[in-house]
C-alpha positions as a LaTeX table, in Angstrom:
\begin{tabular}{lrrr}
\hline
Residue & $x$ (\AA) & $y$ (\AA) & $z$ (\AA) \\
\hline
Met1 & 28.07 & $-28.66$ & 32.17 \\
Ser2 & 30.36 & $-26.38$ & 30.20 \\
Ala3 & 30.98 & $-28.60$ & 27.80 \\
Phe4 & 27.20 & $-29.90$ & 27.55 \\
Leu5 & 26.56 & $-26.25$ & 26.25 \\
Leu6 & 29.15 & $-26.16$ & 24.17 \\
Leu7 & 27.87 & $-28.89$ & 22.52 \\
Val8 & 23.97 & $-28.06$ & 22.61 \\
Val9 & 25.43 & $-24.78$ & 21.29 \\
Ala10 & 27.15 & $-26.78$ & 18.24 \\
Gly11 & 24.52 & $-28.17$ & 17.37 \\
Leu12 & 21.75 & $-25.29$ & 16.83 \\
Leu13 & 24.34 & $-24.05$ & 14.58 \\
Gly14 & 25.06 & $-26.99$ & 12.62 \\
Thr15 & 21.60 & $-27.33$ & 12.05 \\
Ala16 & 20.82 & $-23.50$ & 11.64 \\
Gln17 & 23.26 & $-23.71$ & 8.90 \\
Ala18 & 22.32 & $-26.91$ & 7.01 \\
Ala19 & 18.65 & $-25.16$ & 6.57 \\
Ile20 & 20.00 & $-21.50$ & 5.22 \\
Ala21 & 22.02 & $-24.37$ & 2.94 \\
Thr22 & 19.08 & $-25.81$ & 2.16 \\
Thr23 & 17.43 & $-22.98$ & 2.07 \\
Thr24 & 19.94 & $-21.36$ & $-0.92$ \\
Gln25 & 19.87 & $-24.14$ & $-2.35$ \\
Thr26 & 16.04 & $-23.30$ & $-3.99$ \\
Asp27 & 17.66 & $-20.31$ & $-5.09$ \\
Ile28 & 20.31 & $-21.91$ & $-6.84$ \\
Thr29 & 18.35 & $-24.66$ & $-8.17$ \\
Tyr30 & 15.83 & $-21.95$ & $-9.62$ \\
Leu31 & 18.73 & $-19.36$ & $-10.77$ \\
Asn32 & 20.52 & $-22.38$ & $-12.87$ \\
Ala33 & 17.44 & $-24.13$ & $-14.68$ \\
Ala34 & 15.33 & $-20.69$ & $-15.56$ \\
His35 & 20.04 & $-19.48$ & $-16.70$ \\
Gln36 & 20.02 & $-23.07$ & $-18.83$ \\
Ile37 & 15.77 & $-22.35$ & $-20.14$ \\
Asn38 & 17.62 & $-18.74$ & $-21.44$ \\
Leu39 & 20.33 & $-20.27$ & $-23.07$ \\
Thr40 & 18.16 & $-23.05$ & $-24.88$ \\
Ile41 & 16.22 & $-19.93$ & $-26.21$ \\
Val42 & 18.83 & $-17.62$ & $-27.10$ \\
Gln43 & 20.37 & $-20.20$ & $-28.95$ \\
Ala44 & 16.87 & $-20.97$ & $-31.03$ \\
Ala45 & 16.01 & $-16.75$ & $-31.22$ \\
Glu46 & 19.98 & $-16.41$ & $-33.07$ \\
Glu47 & 18.72 & $-19.20$ & $-35.39$ \\
Ala48 & 15.59 & $-18.28$ & $-35.86$ \\
Gln49 & 17.02 & $-15.00$ & $-36.88$ \\
Ala50 & 18.75 & $-16.46$ & $-39.76$ \\
His51 & 16.33 & $-19.61$ & $-40.51$ \\
Gly52 & 12.64 & $-18.64$ & $-39.67$ \\
Arg53 & 10.51 & $-18.55$ & $-42.88$ \\
Ser54 & 7.70 & $-16.50$ & $-42.37$ \\
Ser55 & 9.12 & $-12.53$ & $-40.78$ \\
Cys56 & 7.22 & $-13.29$ & $-37.77$ \\
Val57 & 9.26 & $-16.28$ & $-36.74$ \\
Arg58 & 12.64 & $-13.78$ & $-37.74$ \\
Arg59 & 11.07 & $-10.77$ & $-35.49$ \\
Val60 & 9.93 & $-12.55$ & $-32.90$ \\
Gly61 & 13.26 & $-14.27$ & $-32.34$ \\
Ala62 & 15.36 & $-10.99$ & $-32.79$ \\
Leu63 & 13.04 & $-9.95$ & $-29.68$ \\
Leu64 & 13.68 & $-13.45$ & $-27.87$ \\
Glu65 & 17.16 & $-13.27$ & $-27.96$ \\
Ser66 & 17.87 & $-9.74$ & $-26.78$ \\
Asp67 & 15.43 & $-9.98$ & $-23.82$ \\
His68 & 16.44 & $-13.82$ & $-22.89$ \\
Arg69 & 20.44 & $-12.49$ & $-22.41$ \\
Lys70 & 19.18 & $-9.93$ & $-20.23$ \\
Leu71 & 16.75 & $-12.22$ & $-17.88$ \\
Ala72 & 20.17 & $-14.52$ & $-18.27$ \\
Ala73 & 22.51 & $-11.42$ & $-17.71$ \\
Gln74 & 20.32 & $-11.00$ & $-14.54$ \\
Glu75 & 20.69 & $-14.49$ & $-12.79$ \\
Leu76 & 24.47 & $-14.14$ & $-13.54$ \\
Glu77 & 24.23 & $-11.62$ & $-11.37$ \\
Ala78 & 22.50 & $-12.52$ & $-8.60$ \\
Ala79 & 23.98 & $-16.02$ & $-8.49$ \\
Ser80 & 27.71 & $-14.10$ & $-7.98$ \\
Gln81 & 25.72 & $-12.26$ & $-5.19$ \\
Leu82 & 25.41 & $-15.56$ & $-4.03$ \\
Gly83 & 29.17 & $-16.60$ & $-4.49$ \\
Tyr84 & 27.55 & $-19.73$ & $-7.21$ \\
Gly85 & 28.49 & $-19.73$ & $-10.73$ \\
Leu86 & 25.97 & $-21.37$ & $-12.93$ \\
Val87 & 25.73 & $-24.17$ & $-15.52$ \\
Pro88 & 26.99 & $-22.46$ & $-19.30$ \\
Ile89 & 25.52 & $-24.24$ & $-21.15$ \\
Pro90 & 21.49 & $-25.78$ & $-22.05$ \\
Ser91 & 21.29 & $-30.27$ & $-20.53$ \\
Leu92 & 21.19 & $-32.67$ & $-22.40$ \\
Ala93 & 17.50 & $-32.83$ & $-23.42$ \\
Gln94 & 18.06 & $-29.23$ & $-24.07$ \\
Arg95 & 20.44 & $-29.08$ & $-27.03$ \\
Gln96 & 18.77 & $-32.33$ & $-28.19$ \\
Lys97 & 15.49 & $-30.80$ & $-28.87$ \\
Leu98 & 17.66 & $-26.99$ & $-30.14$ \\
Asp99 & 19.32 & $-30.96$ & $-32.57$ \\
Ala100 & 15.72 & $-31.68$ & $-33.65$ \\
Val101 & 14.61 & $-27.75$ & $-34.84$ \\
Thr102 & 17.71 & $-27.49$ & $-36.34$ \\
Ala103 & 16.86 & $-30.58$ & $-38.93$ \\
Lys104 & 14.39 & $-28.99$ & $-39.99$ \\
Ile105 & 16.08 & $-25.74$ & $-41.54$ \\
Gly106 & 14.68 & $-25.05$ & $-44.99$ \\
Thr107 & 11.67 & $-26.91$ & $-44.79$ \\
Ser108 & 8.20 & $-26.15$ & $-44.28$ \\
Gly109 & 7.85 & $-26.96$ & $-40.56$ \\
Tyr110 & 10.79 & $-25.20$ & $-39.17$ \\
Asp111 & 8.44 & $-22.73$ & $-38.22$ \\
Ala112 & 6.19 & $-24.38$ & $-36.27$ \\
Ala113 & 8.52 & $-26.96$ & $-34.43$ \\
Trp114 & 10.03 & $-23.22$ & $-33.69$ \\
Leu115 & 7.65 & $-22.23$ & $-32.08$ \\
Ala116 & 6.59 & $-25.27$ & $-30.11$ \\
Leu117 & 9.73 & $-25.48$ & $-28.91$ \\
Gln118 & 9.26 & $-21.66$ & $-27.53$ \\
Arg119 & 6.11 & $-22.70$ & $-26.22$ \\
Gln120 & 7.93 & $-25.56$ & $-24.24$ \\
Glu121 & 10.44 & $-23.68$ & $-22.77$ \\
His122 & 8.77 & $-20.90$ & $-21.69$ \\
Gly123 & 5.94 & $-22.79$ & $-20.06$ \\
Gln124 & 8.65 & $-24.75$ & $-17.87$ \\
Tyr125 & 10.25 & $-20.86$ & $-16.96$ \\
Leu126 & 7.11 & $-19.95$ & $-15.78$ \\
Thr127 & 6.48 & $-23.31$ & $-13.81$ \\
Leu128 & 9.75 & $-22.24$ & $-11.96$ \\
Ile129 & 9.22 & $-19.07$ & $-11.43$ \\
Lys130 & 5.73 & $-19.85$ & $-9.45$ \\
Gly131 & 8.24 & $-22.55$ & $-7.24$ \\
Glu132 & 10.74 & $-19.83$ & $-6.91$ \\
Leu133 & 8.20 & $-16.95$ & $-5.72$ \\
Ala134 & 6.55 & $-19.21$ & $-3.40$ \\
Lys135 & 9.50 & $-21.64$ & $-1.96$ \\
Gly136 & 12.30 & $-18.83$ & $-2.66$ \\
Ser137 & 14.28 & $-17.18$ & 0.01 \\
Val138 & 16.71 & $-14.78$ & $-1.13$ \\
Pro139 & 14.87 & $-11.63$ & $-2.18$ \\
Ala140 & 17.21 & $-10.96$ & $-4.95$ \\
Val141 & 16.72 & $-13.92$ & $-6.59$ \\
Lys142 & 13.01 & $-13.89$ & $-5.67$ \\
Ser143 & 13.35 & $-10.17$ & $-7.78$ \\
Val144 & 14.64 & $-11.62$ & $-11.07$ \\
Ala145 & 12.09 & $-14.33$ & $-10.85$ \\
Gln146 & 8.88 & $-11.78$ & $-9.96$ \\
Gly147 & 11.06 & $-9.52$ & $-13.10$ \\
Ala148 & 10.57 & $-12.42$ & $-15.25$ \\
Gln149 & 7.64 & $-13.40$ & $-14.86$ \\
Ser150 & 5.93 & $-10.65$ & $-16.45$ \\
Val151 & 8.30 & $-11.07$ & $-19.78$ \\
Ile152 & 7.59 & $-14.99$ & $-20.67$ \\
Gln153 & 4.10 & $-14.25$ & $-20.55$ \\
Met154 & 5.12 & $-11.36$ & $-22.47$ \\
His155 & 6.73 & $-13.34$ & $-24.97$ \\
Leu156 & 3.93 & $-17.02$ & $-24.82$ \\
Asp157 & 1.58 & $-14.60$ & $-26.03$ \\
Met158 & 3.84 & $-14.16$ & $-28.95$ \\
Val159 & 3.88 & $-17.89$ & $-30.34$ \\
Glu160 & 0.97 & $-19.54$ & $-28.66$ \\
Gly161 & $-0.63$ & $-20.85$ & $-31.67$ \\
Thr162 & 0.10 & $-18.73$ & $-34.49$ \\
Cys163 & 3.26 & $-16.44$ & $-34.62$ \\
Arg164 & 2.24 & $-13.00$ & $-33.38$ \\
Val165 & 4.68 & $-9.72$ & $-33.47$ \\
Gly166 & 4.91 & $-7.88$ & $-30.36$ \\
Thr167 & 4.78 & $-4.22$ & $-30.08$ \\
Asp168 & 7.75 & $-2.35$ & $-29.22$ \\
His169 & 6.03 & 0.40 & $-29.12$ \\
Pro170 & 3.26 & $-0.44$ & $-26.38$ \\
Leu171 & 0.35 & 2.60 & $-25.21$ \\
Val172 & 1.01 & 3.60 & $-21.71$ \\
Pro173 & $-2.53$ & 4.01 & $-20.30$ \\
Thr174 & $-1.94$ & 5.23 & $-16.93$ \\
Gly175 & $-5.40$ & 7.00 & $-16.34$ \\
Asp176 & $-8.76$ & 5.51 & $-16.70$ \\
Gly177 & $-10.24$ & 7.94 & $-14.39$ \\
Gly178 & $-10.32$ & 11.91 & $-15.89$ \\
Gln179 & $-9.88$ & 13.01 & $-12.69$ \\
Leu180 & $-6.83$ & 15.85 & $-12.93$ \\
Ala181 & $-8.07$ & 16.42 & $-16.77$ \\
Asp182 & $-11.97$ & 17.51 & $-15.48$ \\
Ala183 & $-9.71$ & 19.67 & $-12.54$ \\
Gln184 & $-7.73$ & 21.13 & $-15.14$ \\
Arg185 & $-10.60$ & 22.05 & $-17.19$ \\
Leu186 & $-12.73$ & 23.49 & $-14.38$ \\
Arg187 & $-9.73$ & 25.64 & $-13.31$ \\
Ser188 & $-9.51$ & 27.37 & $-16.74$ \\
Arg189 & $-13.04$ & 27.70 & $-17.02$ \\
Thr190 & $-12.96$ & 29.20 & $-13.50$ \\
Ala191 & $-9.66$ & 31.59 & $-14.89$ \\
Trp192 & $-11.54$ & 32.84 & $-17.83$ \\
Val193 & $-14.60$ & 33.71 & $-15.75$ \\
Leu194 & $-12.67$ & 35.22 & $-13.57$ \\
Leu195 & $-10.22$ & 37.18 & $-15.89$ \\
Gly196 & $-14.15$ & 38.81 & $-17.66$ \\
Leu197 & $-15.09$ & 39.28 & $-14.05$ \\
Gly198 & $-12.30$ & 41.87 & $-13.09$ \\
Val199 & $-12.26$ & 43.55 & $-16.91$ \\
Leu200 & $-16.17$ & 44.49 & $-16.34$ \\
Leu201 & $-15.49$ & 45.67 & $-12.85$ \\
Leu202 & $-12.46$ & 47.58 & $-13.98$ \\
Ala203 & $-14.38$ & 49.49 & $-17.06$ \\
Ser204 & $-17.42$ & 50.03 & $-14.97$ \\
Lys205 & $-18.48$ & 54.06 & $-14.69$ \\
Pro206 & $-18.42$ & 55.37 & $-12.35$ \\
Thr207 & $-14.59$ & 54.18 & $-11.29$ \\
Arg208 & $-14.84$ & 53.31 & $-7.63$ \\
Ala209 & $-11.57$ & 52.11 & $-5.48$ \\
Arg210 & $-13.90$ & 48.42 & $-4.18$ \\
Arg211 & $-14.98$ & 48.35 & $-7.45$ \\
Cys212 & $-11.05$ & 48.93 & $-8.67$ \\
Leu213 & $-9.71$ & 46.32 & $-5.52$ \\
Leu214 & $-12.44$ & 43.65 & $-6.50$ \\
Gly215 & $-11.49$ & 43.93 & $-10.33$ \\
Leu216 & $-7.66$ & 43.76 & $-9.70$ \\
Ser217 & $-8.36$ & 40.28 & $-7.29$ \\
Ala218 & $-10.39$ & 39.16 & $-9.89$ \\
Leu219 & $-7.77$ & 39.67 & $-12.82$ \\
Ala220 & $-4.55$ & 38.70 & $-10.39$ \\
Ile221 & $-6.58$ & 34.86 & $-9.23$ \\
Gly222 & $-7.07$ & 34.96 & $-13.06$ \\
Ile223 & $-4.21$ & 35.55 & $-14.31$ \\
Val224 & $-2.72$ & 32.86 & $-11.49$ \\
Leu225 & $-5.03$ & 29.62 & $-11.72$ \\
Ile226 & $-3.76$ & 30.19 & $-15.91$ \\
Phe227 & $-0.20$ & 30.30 & $-15.75$ \\
Gly228 & $-0.24$ & 27.77 & $-12.54$ \\
Gly229 & $-1.33$ & 24.48 & $-14.87$ \\
Pro230 & 0.82 & 21.80 & $-15.99$ \\
Pro231 & 4.64 & 22.86 & $-16.90$ \\
Gly232 & 5.80 & 22.50 & $-20.83$ \\
Asp233 & 8.66 & 20.91 & $-21.43$ \\
Thr234 & 11.98 & 21.66 & $-20.25$ \\
Gly235 & 15.49 & 20.60 & $-19.94$ \\
Asn236 & 17.74 & 18.44 & $-22.43$ \\
Val237 & 16.65 & 14.40 & $-22.59$ \\
Pro238 & 19.37 & 11.82 & $-22.09$ \\
Glu239 & 20.91 & 10.57 & $-24.68$ \\
Gly240 & 18.62 & 7.18 & $-25.45$ \\
Ser241 & 20.50 & 4.46 & $-28.08$ \\
Arg242 & 20.69 & 1.09 & $-28.31$ \\
Ser243 & 22.65 & $-0.70$ & $-26.07$ \\
Ala244 & 23.70 & $-4.29$ & $-25.58$ \\
Pro245 & 20.99 & $-6.41$ & $-23.62$ \\
Glu246 & 23.42 & $-7.48$ & $-21.20$ \\
Arg247 & 24.31 & $-3.78$ & $-20.32$ \\
Glu248 & 20.63 & $-3.57$ & $-19.36$ \\
Ala249 & 20.42 & $-6.29$ & $-16.82$ \\
Ala250 & 20.52 & $-5.96$ & $-12.36$ \\
Ile251 & 18.71 & $-7.08$ & $-9.96$ \\
Pro252 & 14.84 & $-5.36$ & $-10.46$ \\
Pro253 & 13.46 & $-2.70$ & $-8.56$ \\
Ile254 & 11.38 & $-2.85$ & $-5.87$ \\
Arg255 & 10.79 & 0.75 & $-4.42$ \\
Leu256 & 10.49 & 4.25 & $-5.45$ \\
Ala257 & 10.84 & 7.74 & $-3.35$ \\
Leu258 & 10.31 & 11.12 & $-4.44$ \\
Pro259 & 10.67 & 12.90 & $-1.15$ \\
Gly260 & 7.34 & 15.01 & $-1.02$ \\
Phe261 & 5.91 & 13.43 & $-4.62$ \\
Val262 & 5.93 & 9.53 & $-4.36$ \\
Asp263 & 7.06 & 6.94 & $-2.02$ \\
Ala264 & 5.69 & 3.78 & $-3.28$ \\
Pro265 & 6.57 & $-0.11$ & $-3.77$ \\
Val266 & 7.66 & $-1.26$ & $-7.44$ \\
Val267 & 5.93 & $-4.70$ & $-9.54$ \\
Pro268 & 7.55 & $-5.75$ & $-12.75$ \\
Val269 & 4.86 & $-4.73$ & $-15.43$ \\
Ala270 & 4.96 & $-5.63$ & $-19.79$ \\
Thr271 & 2.73 & $-5.63$ & $-22.81$ \\
Gly272 & $-0.14$ & $-7.60$ & $-23.14$ \\
Arg273 & $-1.91$ & $-8.89$ & $-26.30$ \\
Asp274 & $-3.77$ & $-5.69$ & $-26.94$ \\
Gly275 & $-1.07$ & $-3.79$ & $-27.23$ \\
Leu276 & $-1.19$ & $-1.62$ & $-23.75$ \\
Met277 & 1.50 & $-1.56$ & $-21.03$ \\
Gln278 & $-0.12$ & $-3.20$ & $-18.14$ \\
Val279 & 0.10 & $-1.03$ & $-15.64$ \\
Pro280 & 0.20 & $-2.22$ & $-12.24$ \\
Lys281 & $-4.31$ & $-2.34$ & $-11.02$ \\
Ser282 & $-3.24$ & $-1.16$ & $-7.16$ \\
Pro283 & $-3.23$ & 2.99 & $-8.21$ \\
Thr284 & $-0.59$ & 2.69 & $-5.25$ \\
Asn285 & 1.61 & 0.80 & $-6.97$ \\
Val286 & 4.22 & 1.74 & $-9.07$ \\
Gly287 & 5.33 & $-0.40$ & $-12.83$ \\
Trp288 & 8.91 & $-0.66$ & $-13.99$ \\
Trp289 & 9.10 & $-2.03$ & $-17.64$ \\
Ala290 & 10.13 & $-5.80$ & $-17.00$ \\
Ala291 & 11.72 & $-6.23$ & $-20.80$ \\
Gly292 & 14.09 & $-2.88$ & $-19.73$ \\
Ala293 & 16.93 & $-1.30$ & $-17.97$ \\
Ala294 & 16.98 & $-1.77$ & $-14.74$ \\
Pro295 & 18.48 & 0.48 & $-11.85$ \\
Gly296 & 22.16 & $-0.18$ & $-11.77$ \\
Ser297 & 22.94 & $-1.67$ & $-14.64$ \\
Ala298 & 25.44 & $-0.09$ & $-17.44$ \\
Gly299 & 23.20 & 1.37 & $-20.12$ \\
Gly300 & 19.39 & 1.41 & $-20.76$ \\
Thr301 & 16.03 & 3.17 & $-19.69$ \\
Val302 & 14.92 & 2.23 & $-16.58$ \\
Leu303 & 11.07 & 2.88 & $-17.54$ \\
Leu304 & 8.96 & 3.02 & $-14.54$ \\
Val305 & 4.94 & 4.20 & $-14.80$ \\
Gly306 & 1.73 & 5.23 & $-12.74$ \\
His307 & $-1.49$ & 5.95 & $-12.70$ \\
Val308 & $-2.84$ & 9.60 & $-12.23$ \\
Asp309 & $-6.13$ & 8.84 & $-11.59$ \\
Thr310 & $-8.27$ & 5.78 & $-11.93$ \\
Ala311 & $-12.43$ & 5.63 & $-12.21$ \\
Arg312 & $-12.67$ & 3.48 & $-9.27$ \\
His313 & $-9.87$ & 4.76 & $-6.80$ \\
Gly314 & $-9.82$ & 8.72 & $-7.66$ \\
Arg315 & $-5.93$ & 10.03 & $-7.58$ \\
Gly316 & $-2.99$ & 7.86 & $-8.72$ \\
Val317 & 0.49 & 7.01 & $-6.94$ \\
Phe318 & 1.87 & 10.20 & $-9.65$ \\
Ala319 & $-1.29$ & 12.39 & $-9.32$ \\
Ala320 & 1.85 & 14.72 & $-7.87$ \\
Leu321 & 4.33 & 13.64 & $-10.98$ \\
Trp322 & 3.41 & 16.89 & $-12.90$ \\
Asp323 & 4.73 & 19.11 & $-9.59$ \\
Val324 & 8.12 & 17.89 & $-9.44$ \\
Pro325 & 10.75 & 20.28 & $-10.65$ \\
Val326 & 14.16 & 19.69 & $-13.15$ \\
Gly327 & 16.33 & 18.87 & $-10.42$ \\
Ala328 & 14.53 & 16.87 & $-7.76$ \\
Lys329 & 16.26 & 13.65 & $-6.79$ \\
Val330 & 15.16 & 9.94 & $-7.05$ \\
Thr331 & 15.69 & 6.67 & $-5.46$ \\
Val332 & 15.07 & 3.26 & $-6.37$ \\
Thr333 & 15.78 & 0.82 & $-4.11$ \\
Ala334 & 16.41 & $-3.14$ & $-5.56$ \\
Gly335 & 15.43 & $-6.55$ & $-5.02$ \\
Asp336 & 19.01 & $-7.04$ & $-3.40$ \\
Gly337 & 18.29 & $-4.09$ & $-1.11$ \\
Ser338 & 21.27 & $-1.39$ & $-2.98$ \\
Val339 & 19.77 & 1.69 & $-3.29$ \\
Arg340 & 20.93 & 3.78 & $-6.74$ \\
Arg341 & 19.80 & 7.66 & $-6.77$ \\
Tyr342 & 18.64 & 9.92 & $-9.94$ \\
Arg343 & 18.35 & 13.54 & $-9.83$ \\
Ile344 & 15.53 & 14.82 & $-13.02$ \\
Val345 & 17.19 & 16.61 & $-15.57$ \\
Ala346 & 14.42 & 17.16 & $-18.20$ \\
Arg347 & 10.63 & 16.82 & $-18.53$ \\
Arg348 & 8.68 & 16.26 & $-21.55$ \\
Ile349 & 5.04 & 15.55 & $-22.59$ \\
Tyr350 & 4.01 & 13.69 & $-25.42$ \\
Arg351 & 0.66 & 12.47 & $-27.57$ \\
Gln352 & $-0.12$ & 9.10 & $-25.91$ \\
Glu353 & 0.49 & 7.25 & $-29.82$ \\
Gln354 & 4.17 & 9.51 & $-29.79$ \\
Leu355 & 6.11 & 8.31 & $-26.80$ \\
Pro356 & 9.80 & 7.95 & $-28.03$ \\
Thr357 & 10.89 & 3.97 & $-29.00$ \\
Asp358 & 13.55 & 4.54 & $-27.25$ \\
Leu359 & 11.76 & 4.72 & $-23.56$ \\
Phe360 & 11.05 & 0.61 & $-24.32$ \\
Arg361 & 14.43 & $-0.55$ & $-25.99$ \\
Gly362 & 17.46 & 2.36 & $-25.85$ \\
Gly363 & 19.83 & 4.74 & $-23.71$ \\
Ser364 & 23.57 & 3.75 & $-24.61$ \\
Lys365 & 23.71 & 5.40 & $-20.81$ \\
Pro366 & 21.91 & 4.60 & $-17.70$ \\
Arg367 & 18.80 & 7.06 & $-17.86$ \\
Leu368 & 15.57 & 6.84 & $-15.67$ \\
Ala369 & 11.96 & 7.48 & $-17.09$ \\
Leu370 & 8.68 & 8.67 & $-14.78$ \\
Val371 & 5.87 & 7.99 & $-16.95$ \\
Thr372 & 2.13 & 9.10 & $-16.60$ \\
Cys373 & $-1.48$ & 10.38 & $-17.75$ \\
Ile374 & $-1.68$ & 13.68 & $-18.77$ \\
Gly375 & $-3.48$ & 16.31 & $-21.05$ \\
Ser376 & $-7.64$ & 15.89 & $-21.99$ \\
Tyr377 & $-9.00$ & 13.12 & $-21.38$ \\
Asp378 & $-11.71$ & 11.25 & $-23.84$ \\
His379 & $-14.70$ & 10.06 & $-21.45$ \\
Ser380 & $-16.16$ & 7.45 & $-24.33$ \\
Ala381 & $-12.70$ & 5.49 & $-24.58$ \\
Arg382 & $-11.38$ & 5.82 & $-20.98$ \\
Arg383 & $-8.13$ & 7.08 & $-21.84$ \\
Tyr384 & $-6.34$ & 10.77 & $-21.68$ \\
Thr385 & $-4.32$ & 12.08 & $-24.86$ \\
His386 & $-0.45$ & 12.59 & $-23.56$ \\
Asn387 & 2.46 & 11.41 & $-21.49$ \\
Leu388 & 3.95 & 12.97 & $-19.11$ \\
Val389 & 8.04 & 11.66 & $-19.08$ \\
Leu390 & 10.24 & 12.80 & $-16.68$ \\
Tyr391 & 13.99 & 11.78 & $-17.12$ \\
Gly392 & 16.35 & 11.11 & $-14.53$ \\
Val393 & 19.98 & 10.50 & $-14.77$ \\
Pro394 & 22.42 & 8.68 & $-12.28$ \\
Leu395 & 23.77 & 9.87 & $-9.28$ \\
Ala396 & 27.15 & 8.63 & $-8.07$ \\
Arg397 & 27.42 & 6.55 & $-5.17$ \\
Ser398 & 28.33 & 8.01 & $-2.11$ \\
\hline
\end{tabular}
């Protein structure tokens, strides 16, 4: 009987191991295929920067090279966690396509051939991603695929039809309700009314104790309301010079925690055709700029954005961001379960059109940036005038 039980257990273990291997193989197959597409795009992008006939193709080539080097490095990281190596060169079919485009260098057909190759490879990439998200089982790999999806769609917008250069400095519209601005305006008006009332009560004759007490109370409350508004700039902003794309690669984030203020899921976002960052539709989600750095990377800015408010749902996930003090601790969880911690070291307020470019592609040393809206609100344009940015630096892992 015991021997029979051992055979049953062994059979069950063998079946389970085979199922696990099959499941993992789905993710490995995705990583290999996606990696070869990235290698193909990088090679073509390098060539386009030297031989593209239009400035658009050359500029898009530079952008694609940077982004796809980063995606390739993310895939290598995910594969290494599974103990696998990835194919280091494009497939034979991909190399033949590259050769066909190379053969058109110096001719009027080069740019059109290059754009056609990009459309084909990016389209295949999206198909792979959809398969991985539907059938993959390894969280780290699915996180990498989901992050790539936003970037690939952004690239497709640049190469579909005629060439279009995407912006490297998108606007970040993280509020379309105006409730925060309206509340601040009401607060300011109330403060000035109380200050005026306090002065009138104190200046009235004859002077009476009750009137003086009311006047002083009105003045005190008015002063508190005026100085209790949004805090100003403080702290030193961490360095934001450019870094190599591979230094910004790591497993994408899936959750942000800022105790007492925010605890929310993180989803990848990119830029749309309108030049605006596609902030998550749900006001309870935080968006991660998928073309930037990921938590745990050796360099770059981990850029996380969130709504301050929305017209439909009211208060957003980053509504309390202006109350976060310098020194606060932030926790970011990646798709592989690893946890990275940061400390807020600086606060800055910028006009939306003047957000530093290095937030999107910069940071020779790793840093964190949390962004939402602040300032006055234009109800006709449905947007705030300014962005609030909290900068953080990584804490040593314990």
